[in-house]
Every structure is written in C-alpha cells, then in structure tokens.
C-alpha positions in Angstrom: -23.4 -5.1 5.5 -20.8 -7.6 4.4 -17.9 -5.6 3.0 -16.2 -8.7 1.5 -19.4 -9.7 -0.3 -19.5 -6.2 -1.8 -16.1 -6.5 -3.4 -17.2 -8.6 -6.3 -20.3 -6.4 -6.9 -18.1 -3.3 -6.8 -15.9 -4.6 -9.5 -18.9 -5.5 -11.7 -20.5 -2.1 -11.0 -17.3 -0.3 -12.1 -17.3 -2.2 -15.4 -21.0 -1.4 -16.0 -20.4 2.3 -15.5 -17.4 2.2 -17.8 -19.3 0.4 -20.6 -22.8 1.6 -19.8 -23.9 -1.8 -20.9 -24.7 -5.0 -18.9 -23.9 -7.0 -22.0 -20.4 -5.5 -22.6 -19.6 -5.6 -18.9 -20.6 -9.3 -18.8 -18.3 -10.0 -21.8 -15.3 -8.3 -20.3 -15.8 -10.0 -17.0 -16.6 -13.4 -18.6 -20.0 -13.6 -16.8 -23.5 -14.0 -17.9 -25.6 -10.9 -18.4 -28.1 -12.1 -15.9 -25.4 -12.5 -13.3 -24.2 -9.0 -13.8 -27.8 -7.6 -13.5 -28.4 -9.7 -10.3 -25.1 -8.5 -8.7 -26.0 -4.8 -9.3 -29.5 -5.3 -7.9 -28.3 -7.0 -4.8 -25.6 -4.4 -4.3 -28.2 -1.6 -4.5 -30.3 -3.5 -1.9 -27.3 -3.8 0.5 -26.4 -0.2 0.0 -30.0 1.0 0.4 -29.7 3.3 -2.7 -30.1 3.3 -6.4 -26.9 3.4 -8.4 -28.3 3.0 -11.9 -31.4 4.2 -13.8 -32.3 1.5 -16.3 -34.5 1.8 -19.4 -34.9 -0.4 -22.4 -32.5 1.7 -24.4 -29.8 2.9 -22.1 -28.3 3.0 -18.6 -27.8 6.2 -16.6 -25.6 6.5 -13.6 -27.2 8.3 -10.6 -25.4 11.0 -8.8 -24.7 8.7 -5.9 -23.6 6.0 -8.4 -21.0 8.3 -9.9 -19.5 9.1 -6.5 -19.6 5.4 -5.5 -17.9 4.5 -8.8 -14.7 6.4 -7.9 -14.1 3.9 -5.1 -15.1 0.9 -7.2 -12.8 2.0 -10.0 -9.8 1.9 -7.7 -10.6 -1.7 -6.6 -11.0 -2.7 -10.3 -7.7 -1.2 -11.2 -6.0 -2.9 -8.3 -7.5 -6.2 -9.3 -6.1 -5.7 -12.9 -2.7 -4.8 -11.5 -2.7 -8.0 -9.3 -3.7 -10.1 -12.2 -1.0 -8.6 -14.4 1.6 -9.1 -11.7 0.8 -12.8 -11.4 0.8 -13.2 -15.2 4.1 -11.6 -15.5 5.5 -13.6 -12.7 4.8 -16.8 -14.5 6.1 -15.6 -17.9 9.6 -16.3 -19.0 11.4 -13.0 -19.2 11.7 -11.9 -22.8 11.8 -8.7 -24.9 13.8 -5.5 -24.6 15.0 -4.0 -21.3 15.7 -0.3 -21.4 18.0 1.2 -18.7 19.5 4.6 -18.0 22.3 5.0 -15.5 25.1 7.5 -14.5 28.3 6.9 -16.4 30.7 5.9 -13.6 28.2 4.0 -11.4 26.7 2.4 -14.5 30.0 1.2 -15.9 31.3 -0.1 -12.5 28.2 -1.5 -11.0 25.3 -1.9 -13.4 27.2 -3.4 -16.4 28.6 -6.4 -14.4 25.1 -7.1 -13.1 23.7 -6.8 -16.7 26.3 -9.2 -18.0 25.2 -11.8 -15.5 21.5 -11.1 -16.2 21.9 -11.5 -20.0 23.8 -14.8 -19.6 20.9 -16.2 -17.5 18.1 -14.8 -19.6 18.8 -15.5 -23.3 15.5 -14.1 -24.6 16.1 -10.6 -23.1 17.9 -7.9 -25.0 19.2 -4.7 -23.2 19.6 -1.1 -24.2 21.7 0.8 -21.7 22.3 4.6 -21.8 25.1 5.8 -19.7 24.7 9.5 -19.1 25.3 12.1 -16.3 22.6 14.5 -17.6 19.5 15.1 -15.5 16.8 12.4 -16.1 13.5 13.5 -17.6 11.2 11.0 -15.9 8.3 11.7 -18.3 10.0 12.0 -21.7 13.0 9.7 -21.4 12.5 6.2 -22.8 13.4 3.7 -20.1 12.0 0.8 -18.0 14.4 1.4 -15.1 16.5 4.5 -14.5 19.3 4.5 -11.9 19.3 7.8 -10.0 22.0 8.8 -7.5 21.6 11.6 -5.0 21.2 12.7 -1.4 17.4 12.7 -1.4 14.9 10.2 -2.7 13.5 11.3 -6.1 9.9 12.4 -6.2 8.4 9.6 -8.2 5.7 7.1 -7.4 7.7 3.9 -8.4 11.0 3.9 -6.5 13.1 1.1 -5.1 16.2 1.7 -2.9 19.3 0.2 -4.4 22.3 0.9 -2.1 24.2 3.6 -0.2 27.2 5.0 -2.0 29.9 6.0 0.5 32.9 8.2 -0.2 36.5 8.3 1.0 40.0 9.7 0.4 42.4 7.6 -1.6 46.1 7.8 -2.7 48.9 5.6 -3.7 51.3 4.3 -1.0 54.2 6.1 -2.9 52.4 9.4 -2.8 51.6 9.2 0.9 55.2 8.1 1.8 56.6 11.4 0.6 54.9 13.3 3.4 54.3 13.2 7.2 51.7 10.7 8.3 48.0 11.8 8.2 46.5 11.1 11.6 43.5 13.4 11.7 41.4 15.5 9.2 43.2 18.7 10.3 46.4 17.3 8.7 44.9 17.3 5.2 45.2 20.9 3.9 48.9 20.6 3.2 48.3 18.1 0.3 47.1 18.4 -3.3 43.7 17.0 -4.0 41.8 15.4 -7.0 38.2 16.3 -6.6 35.0 15.5 -8.4 33.5 18.1 -10.7 29.8 17.5 -11.4 26.6 16.7 -9.5 28.8 15.7 -6.5 31.0 18.8 -6.8 33.0 19.2 -3.6 33.7 22.5 -1.9 35.0 21.1 1.4 35.6 17.6 2.7 33.0 16.5 5.4 34.1 14.2 8.2 31.9 12.5 10.8 32.8 10.2 13.7 30.4 9.6 16.6 29.4 13.2 17.6 32.2 14.9 15.9 31.5 16.8 12.6 34.2 18.6 10.6 34.4 20.4 7.3 38.0 20.7 6.0 38.7 23.0 3.1 41.5 21.7 0.9 43.3 22.8 -2.3 42.3 21.1 -5.5 44.6 21.4 -8.5 42.7 19.0 -10.6 38.9 18.5 -11.0 37.3 15.9 -13.2 33.7 15.1 -13.8 34.3 11.4 -14.1 35.2 9.1 -11.2 37.1 6.6 -13.3 39.3 9.3 -14.7 39.8 10.7 -11.2 40.9 7.3 -10.0 43.4 7.1 -12.9 45.0 10.3 -11.8 45.2 9.0 -8.2 46.8 5.8 -9.4 49.3 7.9 -11.3 50.3 9.6 -8.0 48.9 13.0 -8.9 47.5 13.5 -5.4 44.8 12.4 -3.0 41.5 11.7 -4.6 38.0 12.0 -3.1 36.1 9.0 -4.6 33.1 6.8 -4.1 34.2 3.6 -2.4 32.6 1.3 -5.0 35.1 2.4 -7.7 38.2 1.8 -5.6 37.7 -1.5 -3.9 39.7 -3.5 -6.5 42.6 -1.0 -6.4 42.6 -1.2 -2.6 42.4 -5.0 -2.6 45.6 -5.1 -4.8 47.4 -2.5 -2.7 47.5 0.1 -5.5 45.5 2.6 -3.4 45.0 3.0 0.3 42.2 4.7 2.1 43.1 7.6 4.4 41.4 8.1 7.8 39.1 5.1 7.3 37.7 5.5 10.9 36.0 8.7 9.7 32.8 8.7 7.7 32.4 11.1 4.8 29.7 11.7 2.2 26.9 9.2 1.7 24.7 9.2 -1.4 21.9 6.9 -2.3 21.3 5.0 -5.5 17.7 4.4 -6.4 15.9 2.4 -9.1 13.1 4.5 -10.8 10.5 2.6 -12.8 8.8 4.3 -15.7 5.2 3.2 -14.8 3.2 0.3 -13.6 2.4 -0.7 -17.2 6.1 -1.4 -17.8 6.6 -3.6 -14.8 7.0 -6.8 -16.9 8.7 -10.0 -15.6 12.0 -9.0 -17.2 12.0 -5.6 -15.4 11.0 -7.0 -12.0 13.6 -9.9 -12.4 16.4 -7.6 -13.3 15.5 -5.1 -10.5 15.6 -8.0 -7.9 18.9 -9.3 -9.5 20.6 -5.9 -9.4 19.5 -5.2 -5.8 20.8 -8.6 -4.6 24.1 -8.4 -6.5 25.0 -4.9 -5.4 24.0 -5.5 -1.8 26.2 -8.6 -1.9 29.3 -7.0 -3.5 29.2 -3.4 -2.3 27.8 -4.3 1.1 31.0 -6.4 1.7 33.1 -3.4 0.7 31.3 -1.1 3.2 31.8 -3.6 6.0 35.6 -3.8 5.3 35.8 0.0 5.2 
C-alpha cells in the first residue's frame, strides 16, 4: 500500500463524508465528479474494505468508513491550515490587531514595539488593553495576549517571548548613607519598596552557583505597579525590588544602581498566547515575530550587561 498515494484520496473521502455527495465534494475540491468517484473506488480497493454504500438516491458511510474518516478529517484540516498559512503569508498585513498585556510590561516593552510596527504597516490598526487582571482565554476579545508568570500557561497556541529577571535597585545617594552591601545577609537593615500584586514578595530569593538564600526584609511601602515603585526608588525612598526591563534606562544614566549584581534573583517568563488558529492572520503572525525579535534584541542585551 502506498501511503503517499492515499493522502489525496483520504482528503477526497473526508469531503464526501462531510457533504454526503460526490457532486458537492467535487465542487468544493474543484474536481470532476468522475474523478472523486474514481478516487474513492481506488481507495477502497487499496484498503481492501468498503467505506461507502452508494445508491441512486444517497450515500451511506459504513462503520469502517466512519472510523477511517476520523483520520482523514485530521489530514483535511491540516491541509486547510497549511493553505491558510500560505495565503496569509502573501497577504499585506491589514485590519485590526487586538492585544492584551500587563500594565507595566505592556507600557515599557509592548508599546515601543507597537509604535515601530504601526509605522511600518500603515493598513493595520491596533487595540491594546493594558490590565493586570487574570486573562479569560475563552471570553476575552484578543488576537494576542501577553502573559507573565513562572509557569507556561495551559493553552494550545503559545509562543515564548522572553525571560523577565528581577533585581534590587536604589539611588547612589540612598546607598551612600549606609555601610556597603557586600552580601545578601547585609540587606535586612534597610527599608524596601516591594511589589504588591501577582509577583507579591514575601522574602528575597538569591542564587549563585550552588548557593540559595531567602532573605526576609522589612517593607514600609508596597505598590502594585512597577513604574510607581521605580518612581519611589528614584525619589530615594528605599531599595526597590524590580524587574530589570523597567530599570535599564535609569541604570544607564546613573540614576539607579543594581545591588549585588553577581547574585541571580527571581525569573519570570513572558509568553504570547494566541486566541485560536482562525485568528492567525498575517498581521498577527508578523507582529508576533516583530515583538519577539525586538524584545530579544533589547532586553537580551540588558540581561547580558547585568
């Protein structure tokens, strides 16, 4: 039996079962009715079993045919998806792109990429919702949702975006008031600005080679927004525990310094979640590729410096 030869016949058989008509199946596949009938007959001969019972008035699928259809249907759906992918690939991106992203990460990382994308694709409009609420993958209206967490979301259409590393930051003036911080055990004597929200911090984790430490610190000020937290750090209110992506400009200009950079701290992951295969248009795929390349280019350099 030639499995490759069967592929065409399997697709044709799937359409016959779905339409229960040689004529309709032939129209949808742009074939002649005689070609469809011949393919089914030859397939039955190769398989050594009858898949369809034909009468002058109707077509009935045999029990074996129904079971065999399940496999043929998958092939037909994959063929449709492949055709849709190529069609979208050649289309000029246009239409509306709907995005959902966390507030701080979206503002700092997604919006700059969107600005670049919109400038390059004048026929695409964008709706961006910035929110820290829990995403409803079924009911929310989106093409791409940016999800940040420790574990990969349970969703069939996921693309990794970038790791989000965290660190301790303070102004040079604040640090100069105290003894130098040389190891994690030196930290409890200071005041801390900690995140209040999905990344709520109870203690500060430190890892270096085989060493692992959890240092409990005193927090006088908790905020559920990283941008606001950094503003307090810039005002000299204490040492802030922040994602590195939000601090790289302040560090580059000398407004903030990272403490104990030789130690690794929390690592979260950012993911792109796609609504469904039906929404994977050329604009969605193009933006996903653009965002991934841009963030890995900019934030990847930040991680290397850290």
